[in-house]
VEXGUBA-465362 format. One record per residue: z, x, y of N, C-alpha, C in turn; chain; residue number from 1; residue in one letter. Coordinates in nm, 4 decimals, decimal comma. Layout:
{n.zz->Z	n.xx->X	n.yy->Y	ca.zz->Z	ca.xx->X	ca.yy->Y	c.zz->Z	c.xx->X	c.yy->Y	cadena->A	num->NUM	residuo->A};
...
END
This chain:
{n.zz->-0,1430	n.xx->-0,2600	n.yy->0,3100	ca.zz->-0,1724	ca.xx->-0,2991	ca.yy->0,4014	c.zz->-0,3494	c.xx->-0,2168	c.yy->0,4338	cadena->A	num->1	residuo->M};
{n.zz->-0,4009	n.xx->-0,2004	n.yy->0,5247	ca.zz->-0,5413	ca.xx->-0,2023	ca.yy->0,5321	c.zz->-0,5424	c.xx->-0,1369	c.yy->0,6828	cadena->A	num->2	residuo->K};
{n.zz->-0,6087	n.xx->-0,0125	n.yy->0,6676	ca.zz->-0,6722	ca.xx->0,0221	ca.yy->0,7985	c.zz->-0,8214	c.xx->-0,0148	c.yy->0,8692	cadena->A	num->3	residuo->L};
{n.zz->-0,8561	n.xx->-0,1202	n.yy->0,9164	ca.zz->-1,0011	ca.xx->-0,1562	ca.yy->0,9417	c.zz->-1,0239	c.xx->-0,0801	c.yy->1,0577	cadena->A	num->4	residuo->V};
{n.zz->-1,1282	n.xx->0,0274	n.yy->1,0742	ca.zz->-1,2110	ca.xx->0,0889	ca.yy->1,1879	c.zz->-1,3688	c.xx->0,0215	c.yy->1,1888	cadena->A	num->5	residuo->W};
{n.zz->-1,3574	n.xx->0,0152	n.yy->1,2995	ca.zz->-1,5445	ca.xx->-0,0295	ca.yy->1,2860	c.zz->-1,5910	c.xx->0,0635	c.yy->1,4269	cadena->A	num->6	residuo->A};
{n.zz->-1,7204	n.xx->0,1135	n.yy->1,4341	ca.zz->-1,7910	ca.xx->0,1468	ca.yy->1,5382	c.zz->-1,9142	c.xx->0,0096	c.yy->1,5733	cadena->A	num->7	residuo->L};
{n.zz->-1,8924	n.xx->-0,0294	n.yy->1,6764	ca.zz->-1,9997	ca.xx->-0,1111	ca.yy->1,7081	c.zz->-2,0553	c.xx->-0,0995	c.yy->1,8732	cadena->A	num->8	residuo->V};
{n.zz->-2,1695	n.xx->-0,1342	n.yy->1,8632	ca.zz->-2,2032	ca.xx->-0,1335	ca.yy->2,0053	c.zz->-2,1402	c.xx->-0,1366	c.yy->2,1112	cadena->A	num->9	residuo->Q};
{n.zz->-2,1021	n.xx->-0,1086	n.yy->2,2236	ca.zz->-2,0389	ca.xx->-0,1814	ca.yy->2,3686	c.zz->-2,0880	c.xx->-0,2626	c.yy->2,3795	cadena->A	num->10	residuo->P};
{n.zz->-2,2033	n.xx->-0,3269	n.yy->2,4388	ca.zz->-2,2285	ca.xx->-0,4789	ca.yy->2,4571	c.zz->-2,1933	c.xx->-0,6343	c.yy->2,3438	cadena->A	num->11	residuo->S};
{n.zz->-2,0955	n.xx->-0,5467	n.yy->2,2190	ca.zz->-2,0975	ca.xx->-0,6673	ca.yy->2,1594	c.zz->-1,9556	c.xx->-0,6796	c.yy->2,1407	cadena->A	num->12	residuo->R};
{n.zz->-1,8426	n.xx->-0,5682	n.yy->2,2223	ca.zz->-1,6896	ca.xx->-0,5396	ca.yy->2,1899	c.zz->-1,6424	c.xx->-0,7248	c.yy->2,2575	cadena->A	num->13	residuo->L};
{n.zz->-1,6558	n.xx->-0,7675	n.yy->2,3666	ca.zz->-1,6211	ca.xx->-0,8737	ca.yy->2,3956	c.zz->-1,6303	c.xx->-1,0167	c.yy->2,2893	cadena->A	num->14	residuo->E};
{n.zz->-1,7781	n.xx->-0,9960	n.yy->2,1773	ca.zz->-1,7555	ca.xx->-1,1011	ca.yy->2,0762	c.zz->-1,6971	c.xx->-1,0476	c.yy->1,9579	cadena->A	num->15	residuo->E};
{n.zz->-1,6783	n.xx->-0,9227	n.yy->1,9318	ca.zz->-1,5937	ca.xx->-0,8232	ca.yy->1,8183	c.zz->-1,4027	c.xx->-0,8814	c.yy->1,8704	cadena->A	num->16	residuo->V};
{n.zz->-1,3951	n.xx->-0,8989	n.yy->1,9919	ca.zz->-1,2738	ca.xx->-0,9427	ca.yy->2,0253	c.zz->-1,1917	c.xx->-1,1119	c.yy->1,9841	cadena->A	num->17	residuo->K};
{n.zz->-1,2780	n.xx->-1,1581	n.yy->2,0527	ca.zz->-1,3050	ca.xx->-1,2795	ca.yy->2,0516	c.zz->-1,3241	c.xx->-1,3142	c.yy->1,9061	cadena->A	num->18	residuo->D};
{n.zz->-1,3693	n.xx->-1,2659	n.yy->1,8315	ca.zz->-1,4047	ca.xx->-1,3438	ca.yy->1,7270	c.zz->-1,2592	c.xx->-1,2723	c.yy->1,6004	cadena->A	num->19	residuo->A};
{n.zz->-1,2267	n.xx->-1,1778	n.yy->1,6498	ca.zz->-1,0288	ca.xx->-1,1164	ca.yy->1,5833	c.zz->-0,9451	c.xx->-1,2000	c.yy->1,6545	cadena->A	num->20	residuo->L};
{n.zz->-0,9506	n.xx->-1,2602	n.yy->1,7722	ca.zz->-0,8994	ca.xx->-1,3918	ca.yy->1,8099	c.zz->-0,8436	c.xx->-1,5013	c.yy->1,7223	cadena->A	num->21	residuo->A};
{n.zz->-0,9765	n.xx->-1,5076	n.yy->1,6612	ca.zz->-0,9808	ca.xx->-1,6554	ca.yy->1,6385	c.zz->-0,9642	c.xx->-1,6432	c.yy->1,4987	cadena->A	num->22	residuo->D};
{n.zz->-0,9486	n.xx->-1,5010	n.yy->1,4472	ca.zz->-0,9013	ca.xx->-1,5194	ca.yy->1,3113	c.zz->-0,7332	c.xx->-1,4433	c.yy->1,2761	cadena->A	num->23	residuo->A};
{n.zz->-0,6563	n.xx->-1,4580	n.yy->1,3503	ca.zz->-0,5500	ca.xx->-1,4234	ca.yy->1,4101	c.zz->-0,5363	c.xx->-1,3458	c.yy->1,4324	cadena->A	num->24	residuo->G};
{n.zz->-0,6198	n.xx->-1,2549	n.yy->1,4363	ca.zz->-0,5282	ca.xx->-1,0675	ca.yy->1,5240	c.zz->-0,4863	c.xx->-1,0606	c.yy->1,6157	cadena->A	num->25	residuo->V};
{n.zz->-0,3478	n.xx->-1,0619	n.yy->1,6226	ca.zz->-0,2750	ca.xx->-1,0060	ca.yy->1,7113	c.zz->-0,2822	c.xx->-0,8976	c.yy->1,8218	cadena->A	num->26	residuo->E};
{n.zz->-0,3654	n.xx->-0,8211	n.yy->1,7585	ca.zz->-0,3219	ca.xx->-0,6265	ca.yy->1,8299	c.zz->-0,4998	c.xx->-0,5571	c.yy->1,7565	cadena->A	num->27	residuo->G};
{n.zz->-0,5085	n.xx->-0,4544	n.yy->1,8444	ca.zz->-0,6226	ca.xx->-0,3911	ca.yy->1,7669	c.zz->-0,6127	c.xx->-0,2674	c.yy->1,9099	cadena->A	num->28	residuo->M};
{n.zz->-0,6439	n.xx->-0,1758	n.yy->1,8511	ca.zz->-0,7573	ca.xx->-0,0293	ca.yy->1,9644	c.zz->-0,8306	c.xx->-0,0134	c.yy->1,9165	cadena->A	num->29	residuo->T};
{n.zz->-0,8873	n.xx->0,0187	n.yy->2,0696	ca.zz->-1,0482	ca.xx->-0,0222	ca.yy->2,1132	c.zz->-1,0077	c.xx->0,1960	c.yy->2,2300	cadena->A	num->30	residuo->V};
{n.zz->-1,0952	n.xx->0,2216	n.yy->2,1520	ca.zz->-1,1629	ca.xx->0,3374	ca.yy->2,2338	c.zz->-1,3068	c.xx->0,3728	c.yy->2,2512	cadena->A	num->31	residuo->W};
{n.zz->-1,3822	n.xx->0,4300	n.yy->2,3417	ca.zz->-1,4880	ca.xx->0,4846	ca.yy->2,3708	c.zz->-1,5245	c.xx->0,6184	c.yy->2,2709	cadena->A	num->32	residuo->R};
{n.zz->-1,6650	n.xx->0,6042	n.yy->2,2399	ca.zz->-1,6646	ca.xx->0,7344	ca.yy->2,1432	c.zz->-1,8564	c.xx->0,7461	c.yy->2,1540	cadena->A	num->33	residuo->A};
{n.zz->-1,8933	n.xx->0,8519	n.yy->2,0714	ca.zz->-2,0263	ca.xx->0,8818	ca.yy->2,0319	c.zz->-2,0830	c.xx->0,8893	c.yy->1,9759	cadena->A	num->34	residuo->E};
{n.zz->-2,1875	n.xx->0,8434	n.yy->1,8833	ca.zz->-2,2231	ca.xx->0,9400	ca.yy->1,8104	c.zz->-2,3752	c.xx->0,8389	c.yy->1,7422	cadena->A	num->35	residuo->G};
{n.zz->-2,4383	n.xx->0,8695	n.yy->1,6344	ca.zz->-2,5736	ca.xx->0,8493	ca.yy->1,6375	c.zz->-2,5808	c.xx->0,8256	c.yy->1,4462	cadena->A	num->36	residuo->F};
{n.zz->-2,6577	n.xx->0,7278	n.yy->1,4039	ca.zz->-2,6518	ca.xx->0,6812	ca.yy->1,2616	c.zz->-2,8334	c.xx->0,7101	c.yy->1,2191	cadena->A	num->37	residuo->G};
{n.zz->-2,8520	n.xx->0,5657	n.yy->1,1503	ca.zz->-3,0288	ca.xx->0,6218	ca.yy->1,0817	c.zz->-3,1056	c.xx->0,6514	c.yy->1,2074	cadena->A	num->38	residuo->E};
{n.zz->-3,0635	n.xx->0,5501	n.yy->1,3304	ca.zz->-3,1503	ca.xx->0,5796	ca.yy->1,4487	c.zz->-3,1666	c.xx->0,7561	c.yy->1,4823	cadena->A	num->39	residuo->Q};
{n.zz->-3,0802	n.xx->0,7943	n.yy->1,4841	ca.zz->-3,1099	ca.xx->0,9600	ca.yy->1,4913	c.zz->-3,1049	c.xx->0,9817	c.yy->1,6785	cadena->A	num->40	residuo->K};
{n.zz->-3,0834	n.xx->0,8830	n.yy->1,7810	ca.zz->-3,0673	ca.xx->0,8872	ca.yy->1,9062	c.zz->-3,2050	c.xx->0,7900	c.yy->1,8994	cadena->A	num->41	residuo->G};
{n.zz->-3,2895	n.xx->0,8340	n.yy->2,0561	ca.zz->-3,4317	ca.xx->0,7576	ca.yy->2,1198	c.zz->-3,4299	c.xx->0,9312	c.yy->2,2566	cadena->A	num->42	residuo->H};
{n.zz->-3,5505	n.xx->0,8613	n.yy->2,2898	ca.zz->-3,6052	ca.xx->0,9767	ca.yy->2,3472	c.zz->-3,6234	c.xx->0,9273	c.yy->2,5074	cadena->A	num->43	residuo->T};
{n.zz->-3,5987	n.xx->0,9111	n.yy->2,6134	ca.zz->-3,6136	ca.xx->0,8628	ca.yy->2,7696	c.zz->-3,6697	c.xx->1,0166	c.yy->2,8256	cadena->A	num->44	residuo->E};
{n.zz->-3,7509	n.xx->0,8882	n.yy->2,9424	ca.zz->-3,7840	ca.xx->0,9224	ca.yy->3,0341	c.zz->-3,7159	c.xx->0,9777	c.yy->3,2115	cadena->A	num->45	residuo->I};
{n.zz->-3,7069	n.xx->1,0931	n.yy->3,2344	ca.zz->-3,6413	ca.xx->1,0757	ca.yy->3,3580	c.zz->-3,6755	c.xx->1,1456	c.yy->3,4066	cadena->A	num->46	residuo->Y};
{n.zz->-3,6740	n.xx->1,1126	n.yy->3,5777	ca.zz->-3,8200	ca.xx->1,1876	ca.yy->3,6973	c.zz->-3,9688	c.xx->1,2745	c.yy->3,5879	cadena->A	num->47	residuo->R};
{n.zz->-3,9848	n.xx->1,2005	n.yy->3,5506	ca.zz->-4,1343	ca.xx->1,2236	ca.yy->3,4271	c.zz->-4,1329	c.xx->1,3402	c.yy->3,3479	cadena->A	num->48	residuo->G};
{n.zz->-3,9776	n.xx->1,3573	n.yy->3,3138	ca.zz->-3,9963	ca.xx->1,4507	ca.yy->3,2123	c.zz->-3,8785	c.xx->1,3686	c.yy->3,0856	cadena->A	num->49	residuo->A};
{n.zz->-3,9737	n.xx->1,4349	n.yy->3,0005	ca.zz->-3,8628	ca.xx->1,3614	ca.yy->2,8530	c.zz->-3,7501	c.xx->1,4137	c.yy->2,8056	cadena->A	num->50	residuo->P};
{n.zz->-3,6874	n.xx->1,3426	n.yy->2,7464	ca.zz->-3,5241	ca.xx->1,3721	ca.yy->2,7238	c.zz->-3,4568	c.xx->1,3099	c.yy->2,6044	cadena->A	num->51	residuo->Y};
{n.zz->-3,4127	n.xx->1,4163	n.yy->2,5393	ca.zz->-3,3676	ca.xx->1,3645	ca.yy->2,3942	c.zz->-3,1773	c.xx->1,3070	c.yy->2,4300	cadena->A	num->52	residuo->R};
{n.zz->-3,1648	n.xx->1,1746	n.yy->2,3747	ca.zz->-3,0408	ca.xx->1,0920	ca.yy->2,3474	c.zz->-3,0181	c.xx->1,1278	c.yy->2,2479	cadena->A	num->53	residuo->I};
{n.zz->-2,9522	n.xx->1,1714	n.yy->2,1759	ca.zz->-2,8850	ca.xx->1,2041	ca.yy->2,0160	c.zz->-2,7596	c.xx->1,0982	c.yy->1,9958	cadena->A	num->54	residuo->E};
{n.zz->-2,6572	n.xx->1,1087	n.yy->2,0476	ca.zz->-2,5475	ca.xx->1,0869	ca.yy->2,0609	c.zz->-2,5524	c.xx->0,9394	c.yy->2,2124	cadena->A	num->55	residuo->F};
{n.zz->-2,5348	n.xx->0,7981	n.yy->2,0937	ca.zz->-2,5636	ca.xx->0,6883	ca.yy->2,1659	c.zz->-2,4206	c.xx->0,6144	c.yy->2,1929	cadena->A	num->56	residuo->L};
{n.zz->-2,3713	n.xx->0,5778	n.yy->2,2863	ca.zz->-2,2010	ca.xx->0,5210	ca.yy->2,2734	c.zz->-2,2067	c.xx->0,3969	c.yy->2,2162	cadena->A	num->57	residuo->P};
{n.zz->-2,0836	n.xx->0,3753	n.yy->2,1592	ca.zz->-2,0292	ca.xx->0,2824	ca.yy->2,0424	c.zz->-1,8705	c.xx->0,3057	c.yy->2,1107	cadena->A	num->58	residuo->R};
{n.zz->-1,8735	n.xx->0,1918	n.yy->2,0617	ca.zz->-1,6992	ca.xx->0,1743	ca.yy->2,0843	c.zz->-1,6487	c.xx->0,1157	c.yy->1,9410	cadena->A	num->59	residuo->V};
{n.zz->-1,5224	n.xx->0,1754	n.yy->1,9469	ca.zz->-1,4373	ca.xx->0,2294	ca.yy->1,7910	c.zz->-1,3332	c.xx->0,0615	c.yy->1,8178	cadena->A	num->60	residuo->A};
{n.zz->-1,3106	n.xx->0,0364	n.yy->1,7219	ca.zz->-1,2259	ca.xx->-0,0423	ca.yy->1,7018	c.zz->-1,1197	c.xx->-0,0141	c.yy->1,5819	cadena->A	num->61	residuo->V};
{n.zz->-1,0069	n.xx->-0,0366	n.yy->1,6136	ca.zz->-0,8992	ca.xx->-0,0535	ca.yy->1,4887	c.zz->-0,8279	c.xx->-0,1557	c.yy->1,4558	cadena->A	num->62	residuo->M};
{n.zz->-0,7696	n.xx->-0,1700	n.yy->1,3884	ca.zz->-0,6995	ca.xx->-0,2833	ca.yy->1,3357	c.zz->-0,6458	c.xx->-0,2702	c.yy->1,1608	cadena->A	num->63	residuo->V};
{n.zz->-0,5090	n.xx->-0,2760	n.yy->1,2326	ca.zz->-0,3941	ca.xx->-0,2600	ca.yy->1,0566	c.zz->-0,3629	c.xx->-0,3921	c.yy->0,9770	cadena->A	num->64	residuo->V};
{n.zz->-0,4224	n.xx->-0,4317	n.yy->0,9054	ca.zz->-0,3742	ca.xx->-0,5480	ca.yy->0,8506	c.zz->-0,3529	c.xx->-0,5665	c.yy->0,7352	cadena->A	num->65	residuo->A};
{n.zz->-0,2904	n.xx->-0,6692	n.yy->0,6985	ca.zz->-0,1563	ca.xx->-0,7057	ca.yy->0,5766	c.zz->-0,2981	c.xx->-0,6932	c.yy->0,4637	cadena->A	num->66	residuo->S};
{n.zz->-0,3009	n.xx->-0,6816	n.yy->0,3215	ca.zz->-0,4547	ca.xx->-0,6732	ca.yy->0,2648	c.zz->-0,4718	c.xx->-0,8153	c.yy->0,2334	cadena->A	num->67	residuo->D};
{n.zz->-0,4161	n.xx->-0,8768	n.yy->0,1928	ca.zz->-0,4937	ca.xx->-1,0592	ca.yy->0,2249	c.zz->-0,5427	c.xx->-1,0867	c.yy->0,3208	cadena->A	num->68	residuo->E};
{n.zz->-0,5304	n.xx->-0,9986	n.yy->0,4673	ca.zz->-0,5934	ca.xx->-1,0466	ca.yy->0,5584	c.zz->-0,7324	c.xx->-0,9304	c.yy->0,5717	cadena->A	num->69	residuo->R};
{n.zz->-0,7292	n.xx->-0,8117	n.yy->0,5335	ca.zz->-0,8166	ca.xx->-0,7196	ca.yy->0,5770	c.zz->-0,9596	c.xx->-0,7875	c.yy->0,5631	cadena->A	num->70	residuo->A};
{n.zz->-0,9354	n.xx->-0,8644	n.yy->0,4703	ca.zz->-1,1274	ca.xx->-0,9368	ca.yy->0,4214	c.zz->-1,1395	c.xx->-1,0300	c.yy->0,5365	cadena->A	num->71	residuo->E};
{n.zz->-1,0395	n.xx->-1,0944	n.yy->0,6068	ca.zz->-1,0915	ca.xx->-1,1851	ca.yy->0,7245	c.zz->-1,1182	c.xx->-1,1079	c.yy->0,8897	cadena->A	num->72	residuo->R};
{n.zz->-1,0477	n.xx->-1,0290	n.yy->0,8595	ca.zz->-1,0274	ca.xx->-0,8978	ca.yy->0,9887	c.zz->-1,2097	c.xx->-0,8229	c.yy->0,9872	cadena->A	num->73	residuo->V};
{n.zz->-1,2452	n.xx->-0,7826	n.yy->0,8272	ca.zz->-1,3714	ca.xx->-0,7916	ca.yy->0,8197	c.zz->-1,4503	c.xx->-0,8308	c.yy->0,8138	cadena->A	num->74	residuo->V};
{n.zz->-1,4310	n.xx->-0,9759	n.yy->0,8090	ca.zz->-1,5591	ca.xx->-1,0502	ca.yy->0,8400	c.zz->-1,5756	c.xx->-1,1214	c.yy->0,9653	cadena->A	num->75	residuo->E};
{n.zz->-1,4425	n.xx->-1,1091	n.yy->1,0524	ca.zz->-1,5050	ca.xx->-1,1185	ca.yy->1,2401	c.zz->-1,5166	c.xx->-1,0066	c.yy->1,2532	cadena->A	num->76	residuo->A};
{n.zz->-1,4983	n.xx->-0,9206	n.yy->1,2199	ca.zz->-1,6002	ca.xx->-0,7735	ca.yy->1,3149	c.zz->-1,7365	c.xx->-0,8226	c.yy->1,2744	cadena->A	num->77	residuo->I};
{n.zz->-1,7947	n.xx->-0,8412	n.yy->1,1333	ca.zz->-1,8937	ca.xx->-0,8018	ca.yy->1,1082	c.zz->-1,9796	c.xx->-0,8989	c.yy->1,1935	cadena->A	num->78	residuo->R};
{n.zz->-1,9148	n.xx->-1,0524	n.yy->1,1844	ca.zz->-1,9881	ca.xx->-1,1280	ca.yy->1,2995	c.zz->-1,9605	c.xx->-1,1197	c.yy->1,4483	cadena->A	num->79	residuo->K};
{n.zz->-1,9212	n.xx->-1,0334	n.yy->1,4856	ca.zz->-1,8437	ca.xx->-1,0557	ca.yy->1,6395	c.zz->-2,0017	c.xx->-0,9463	c.yy->1,6805	cadena->A	num->80	residuo->G};
{n.zz->-2,0354	n.xx->-0,8330	n.yy->1,6109	ca.zz->-2,0948	ca.xx->-0,6905	ca.yy->1,6127	c.zz->-2,2505	c.xx->-0,7009	c.yy->1,5842	cadena->A	num->81	residuo->A};
{n.zz->-2,2424	n.xx->-0,7930	n.yy->1,4823	ca.zz->-2,4070	ca.xx->-0,8303	ca.yy->1,4641	c.zz->-2,4692	c.xx->-0,9019	c.yy->1,5388	cadena->A	num->82	residuo->H};
{n.zz->-2,6363	n.xx->-0,8430	n.yy->1,5020	ca.zz->-2,7333	ca.xx->-0,8817	ca.yy->1,6665	c.zz->-2,8729	c.xx->-0,8633	c.yy->1,5318	cadena->A	num->83	residuo->T};
{n.zz->-2,8363	n.xx->-0,8480	n.yy->1,4035	ca.zz->-2,9299	ca.xx->-0,8057	ca.yy->1,3330	c.zz->-3,0615	c.xx->-0,6568	c.yy->1,3989	cadena->A	num->84	residuo->G};
{n.zz->-3,0464	n.xx->-0,6228	n.yy->1,4465	ca.zz->-3,0891	ca.xx->-0,4722	ca.yy->1,4783	c.zz->-3,0237	c.xx->-0,3466	c.yy->1,3878	cadena->A	num->85	residuo->R};
{n.zz->-3,1454	n.xx->-0,2521	n.yy->1,3815	ca.zz->-3,0322	ca.xx->-0,1217	ca.yy->1,3566	c.zz->-2,9720	c.xx->-0,0750	c.yy->1,5172	cadena->A	num->86	residuo->V};
{n.zz->-2,8464	n.xx->0,0005	n.yy->1,4471	ca.zz->-2,7269	ca.xx->0,0564	ca.yy->1,5179	c.zz->-2,6260	c.xx->-0,0424	c.yy->1,5512	cadena->A	num->87	residuo->G};
{n.zz->-2,6107	n.xx->-0,2204	n.yy->1,4896	ca.zz->-2,5408	ca.xx->-0,2724	ca.yy->1,4819	c.zz->-2,4056	c.xx->-0,2245	c.yy->1,4514	cadena->A	num->88	residuo->D};
{n.zz->-2,3990	n.xx->-0,0847	n.yy->1,3597	ca.zz->-2,2969	ca.xx->-0,0188	ca.yy->1,3546	c.zz->-2,1925	c.xx->-0,0563	c.yy->1,2196	cadena->A	num->89	residuo->G};
{n.zz->-2,0847	n.xx->0,0399	n.yy->1,1796	ca.zz->-2,0155	ca.xx->0,0315	ca.yy->1,0525	c.zz->-1,8532	c.xx->-0,0240	c.yy->1,0999	cadena->A	num->90	residuo->K};
{n.zz->-1,8411	n.xx->-0,0470	n.yy->0,9177	ca.zz->-1,6591	ca.xx->-0,0729	ca.yy->0,9243	c.zz->-1,6376	c.xx->-0,0183	c.yy->0,8162	cadena->A	num->91	residuo->I};
{n.zz->-1,5190	n.xx->0,0254	n.yy->0,8195	ca.zz->-1,4533	ca.xx->0,0782	ca.yy->0,7244	c.zz->-1,3527	c.xx->0,0295	c.yy->0,6804	cadena->A	num->92	residuo->F};
{n.zz->-1,2499	n.xx->0,0520	n.yy->0,5786	ca.zz->-1,1680	ca.xx->-0,0106	ca.yy->0,5478	c.zz->-1,1160	c.xx->0,1282	c.yy->0,4362	cadena->A	num->93	residuo->V};
{n.zz->-0,9752	n.xx->0,1500	n.yy->0,4707	ca.zz->-0,8839	ca.xx->0,2159	ca.yy->0,3941	c.zz->-0,7666	c.xx->0,1720	c.yy->0,4033	cadena->A	num->94	residuo->L};
{n.zz->-0,6645	n.xx->0,2264	n.yy->0,2889	ca.zz->-0,5514	ca.xx->0,2281	ca.yy->0,2673	c.zz->-0,4562	c.xx->0,2569	c.yy->0,3918	cadena->A	num->95	residuo->P};
{n.zz->-0,3045	n.xx->0,2253	n.yy->0,4040	ca.zz->-0,2674	ca.xx->0,2631	ca.yy->0,4963	c.zz->-0,0662	c.xx->0,2622	c.yy->0,4484	cadena->A	num->96	residuo->V};
{n.zz->-0,0343	n.xx->0,3662	n.yy->0,3866	ca.zz->0,1068	ca.xx->0,3873	ca.yy->0,3180	c.zz->0,1862	c.xx->0,3409	c.yy->0,3874	cadena->A	num->97	residuo->E};
{n.zz->0,2286	n.xx->0,3265	n.yy->0,5009	ca.zz->0,3049	ca.xx->0,2868	ca.yy->0,5678	c.zz->0,2912	c.xx->0,3045	c.yy->0,7454	cadena->A	num->98	residuo->D};
{n.zz->0,3567	n.xx->0,2190	n.yy->0,7899	ca.zz->0,4061	ca.xx->0,1681	ca.yy->0,9366	c.zz->0,5011	c.xx->0,1440	c.yy->1,0093	cadena->A	num->99	residuo->A};
{n.zz->0,5305	n.xx->0,2251	n.yy->1,1075	ca.zz->0,6588	ca.xx->0,2031	ca.yy->1,1278	c.zz->0,6516	c.xx->0,1835	c.yy->1,2820	cadena->A	num->100	residuo->V};
{n.zz->0,7566	n.xx->0,0865	n.yy->1,3754	ca.zz->0,7695	ca.xx->0,0895	ca.yy->1,4382	c.zz->0,8346	c.xx->0,1636	c.yy->1,5707	cadena->A	num->101	residuo->R};
{n.zz->0,7916	n.xx->0,2467	n.yy->1,6388	ca.zz->0,8828	ca.xx->0,3165	ca.yy->1,6935	c.zz->1,0332	c.xx->0,2798	c.yy->1,7792	cadena->A	num->102	residuo->I};
{n.zz->0,9987	n.xx->0,1124	n.yy->1,8408	ca.zz->1,0787	ca.xx->0,0632	ca.yy->1,8927	c.zz->1,2028	c.xx->0,0291	c.yy->1,8208	cadena->A	num->103	residuo->R};
{n.zz->1,2205	n.xx->-0,0407	n.yy->1,7169	ca.zz->1,2887	ca.xx->-0,0780	ca.yy->1,5899	c.zz->1,3400	c.xx->-0,0377	c.yy->1,4673	cadena->A	num->104	residuo->T};
{n.zz->1,2074	n.xx->0,0961	n.yy->1,4139	ca.zz->1,2170	ca.xx->0,1053	ca.yy->1,3548	c.zz->1,1643	c.xx->0,0145	c.yy->1,1905	cadena->A	num->105	residuo->G};
{n.zz->1,1127	n.xx->-0,0557	n.yy->1,2045	ca.zz->1,0944	ca.xx->-0,1306	ca.yy->1,1440	c.zz->0,9806	c.xx->-0,0410	c.yy->1,0045	cadena->A	num->106	residuo->D};
{n.zz->0,9520	n.xx->-0,0770	n.yy->0,9644	ca.zz->0,8445	ca.xx->0,0036	ca.yy->0,8512	c.zz->0,7488	c.xx->-0,1365	c.yy->0,7792	cadena->A	num->107	residuo->H};
{n.zz->0,6714	n.xx->-0,1348	n.yy->0,7056	ca.zz->0,5335	ca.xx->-0,1348	ca.yy->0,6552	c.zz->0,5103	c.xx->-0,3090	c.yy->0,7124	cadena->A	num->108	residuo->G};
{n.zz->0,4884	n.xx->-0,3925	n.yy->0,6688	ca.zz->0,4111	ca.xx->-0,5382	ca.yy->0,7433	c.zz->0,4964	c.xx->-0,5847	c.yy->0,8607	cadena->A	num->109	residuo->A};
{n.zz->0,6361	n.xx->-0,5394	n.yy->0,8497	ca.zz->0,6992	ca.xx->-0,5804	ca.yy->0,9850	c.zz->0,6896	c.xx->-0,4924	c.yy->1,1048	cadena->A	num->110	residuo->Q};
{n.zz->0,6502	n.xx->-0,3870	n.yy->1,0722	ca.zz->0,5978	ca.xx->-0,3116	ca.yy->1,1854	c.zz->0,4129	c.xx->-0,3354	c.yy->1,2637	cadena->A	num->111	residuo->A};
{n.zz->0,3821	n.xx->-0,3706	n.yy->1,1673	ca.zz->0,2103	ca.xx->-0,4179	ca.yy->1,2164	c.zz->0,2725	c.xx->-0,5378	c.yy->1,3000	cadena->A	num->112	residuo->V};
END
């Protein structure tokens, strides 16, 4: 199994969700996050005074998938999050040793 963990722009969350649904993903976890990458934030003007925004809003999306489906999940997130501009996000793929469904005690792929 693989953990596909992505950081995307909040404005692209619906597109990512729809792309994952089209790819057959039945569940995901999403939470709000803040951070910066290559762009290192930006400067805005508030009441005539400039101030620096270093941490930009992002959405973290987490999906656990079988080894066979992981690449399809990655491609769905990439397509849904893509705008072609700096700050589109990142996708990380990590191995998952085991998963346990608390309600039934199922292990491995049956728990996902």
